ROVO-175514 format. One record per residue (C-alpha): residue number from 1; residue in three letters; x, y negated, z. Coordinates in steps of 0.05 Angstrom, whole numbers, plus 32768, in hexadecimal, padded with zeros to 4 digits. Layout:
# residues N
<NUM,'ALA',<X,Y,Z>>
...
This chain:
# residues 114
<1,'MET',<8705,7AE3,870F>>
<2,'PRO',<86BA,7AEC,871B>>
<3,'VAL',<868A,7ABF,86F7>>
<4,'THR',<8659,7A9B,8726>>
<5,'ALA',<8612,7A8E,8712>>
<6,'PRO',<85FE,7A45,870F>>
<7,'ARG',<85D8,7A2B,874B>>
<8,'PRO',<858D,7A1E,8740>>
<9,'GLN',<8598,79D4,874B>>
<10,'GLU',<85CC,79D0,8714>>
<11,'GLU',<859F,79F9,86E6>>
<12,'LEU',<8566,79C7,86F3>>
<13,'LYS',<8593,798B,86E4>>
<14,'SER',<85AB,79AC,86A5>>
<15,'ALA',<8563,79BC,8690>>
<16,'ARG',<854E,7974,869C>>
<17,'LEU',<8587,7958,8675>>
<18,'THR',<8577,7987,863B>>
<19,'THR',<852E,7974,863E>>
<20,'LEU',<8540,792B,863F>>
<21,'ALA',<856D,7932,8602>>
<22,'HIS',<8535,7958,85DD>>
<23,'LEU',<8503,7921,85F0>>
<24,'ASP',<8532,78EB,85D9>>
<25,'ALA',<853D,790F,8596>>
<26,'LEU',<84F2,791B,858C>>
<27,'LEU',<84DC,78D2,859B>>
<28,'GLU',<8517,78AB,8581>>
<29,'ARG',<84FF,789C,853A>>
<30,'PRO',<84B5,788E,854E>>
<31,'MET',<84CD,785F,8583>>
<32,'ILE',<84FC,783B,8552>>
<33,'VAL',<84C2,7831,8521>>
<34,'LEU',<8496,7816,8559>>
<35,'SER',<84CD,77E8,8571>>
<36,'PHE',<84D2,77C8,852C>>
<37,'VAL',<8486,77C1,8529>>
<38,'TRP',<8487,77A3,856E>>
<39,'LEU',<84BF,7774,855C>>
<40,'GLY',<8496,775C,8520>>
<41,'LEU',<845A,7750,854C>>
<42,'LEU',<8486,772B,857E>>
<43,'VAL',<84A1,76FC,8549>>
<44,'LEU',<845A,76F2,852D>>
<45,'ASP',<8442,76E3,8574>>
<46,'LEU',<8477,76AF,857F>>
<47,'VAL',<846C,768C,853B>>
<48,'GLN',<8422,768A,8538>>
<49,'GLY',<8402,76B4,856D>>
<50,'LEU',<83E0,76F7,8565>>
<51,'PRO',<8399,7706,8558>>
<52,'PRO',<8379,7730,858F>>
<53,'VAL',<837D,7772,8567>>
<54,'LEU',<83C9,7769,855B>>
<55,'GLN',<83D2,7754,85A4>>
<56,'ILE',<83B2,7796,85B8>>
<57,'VAL',<83E0,77BC,8588>>
<58,'SER',<841C,7799,85A6>>
<59,'ASN',<8407,77AA,85EC>>
<60,'VAL',<83FA,77F3,85D9>>
<61,'ILE',<8440,77F8,85BA>>
<62,'TRP',<845D,77D9,85F8>>
<63,'GLY',<8437,780B,8623>>
<64,'LEU',<8454,7844,85FA>>
<65,'PHE',<849A,782A,8607>>
<66,'ILE',<848C,7829,8651>>
<67,'LEU',<846F,7871,864F>>
<68,'ASP',<84AC,7889,8629>>
<69,'PHE',<84DA,786B,865D>>
<70,'LEU',<84B3,7885,8697>>
<71,'LEU',<84B0,78CA,867A>>
<72,'ALA',<84FC,78CA,866F>>
<73,'LEU',<8507,78AF,86B5>>
<74,'SER',<84DC,78E5,86D3>>
<75,'ILE',<8502,791B,86AE>>
<76,'ALA',<8548,78FE,86BD>>
<77,'PRO',<856A,7926,86F4>>
<78,'ASP',<858B,78E9,8714>>
<79,'LYS',<855A,78AF,8712>>
<80,'SER',<8589,787A,872D>>
<81,'GLU',<85BF,788C,86FA>>
<82,'TYR',<858C,788A,86C3>>
<83,'LEU',<8575,7845,86D9>>
<84,'LYS',<85BD,782D,86DA>>
<85,'ARG',<85CA,7848,8694>>
<86,'ASN',<8589,782B,8679>>
<87,'TRP',<8586,77E8,869C>>
<88,'LEU',<857E,77C4,865A>>
<89,'THR',<8541,77EE,8649>>
<90,'VAL',<8522,77DE,868C>>
<91,'LEU',<852E,7794,8680>>
<92,'SER',<8512,7797,863B>>
<93,'LEU',<84D3,77B9,8654>>
<94,'LEU',<84C9,7785,868A>>
<95,'LEU',<84D3,7746,8661>>
<96,'PRO',<8493,774D,8639>>
<97,'ALA',<846E,7750,867B>>
<98,'LEU',<8485,7708,8687>>
<99,'ARG',<845D,76F1,864B>>
<100,'ILE',<8424,76EE,867C>>
<101,'LEU',<8446,76B0,869A>>
<102,'ARG',<8433,768B,8658>>
<103,'VAL',<83EE,7684,8675>>
<104,'PHE',<8408,7654,86A8>>
<105,'ARG',<8429,7624,867A>>
<106,'GLY',<8400,75EC,865D>>
<107,'CYS',<83EB,75E6,8615>>
<108,'GLY',<840C,75A2,8610>>
<109,'ARG',<83D2,7589,85E2>>
<110,'CYS',<83A1,756E,8616>>
<111,'ALA',<83A6,753D,864E>>
<112,'CYS',<83A0,7570,8686>>
<113,'CYS',<83DC,7599,866E>>
<114,'ALA',<840A,7560,8657>>
């Protein structure tokens, strides 16, 4: 039985999946460390608020999470399947963006916000 060569499309899909696996292995530990730092900053923000420098650090870490996800999404051979498998990641990346809505709530301390 003759062995048929893989089609270019299958080779590309295989190469993308391999690259995605290598990227995940390379970035897994640094992203875990950043996630714990970001979680600590989030707790601190909820408890007492963050000074401007730490808010910038928090935003930069969040931006790195977004870049990591977008890079993986761009490499993934089937974008819709990748989004279906990583829906929780998409949700967790979008939720911090909703923090901007805090601007619209009142402070509760003055007459105009009460």
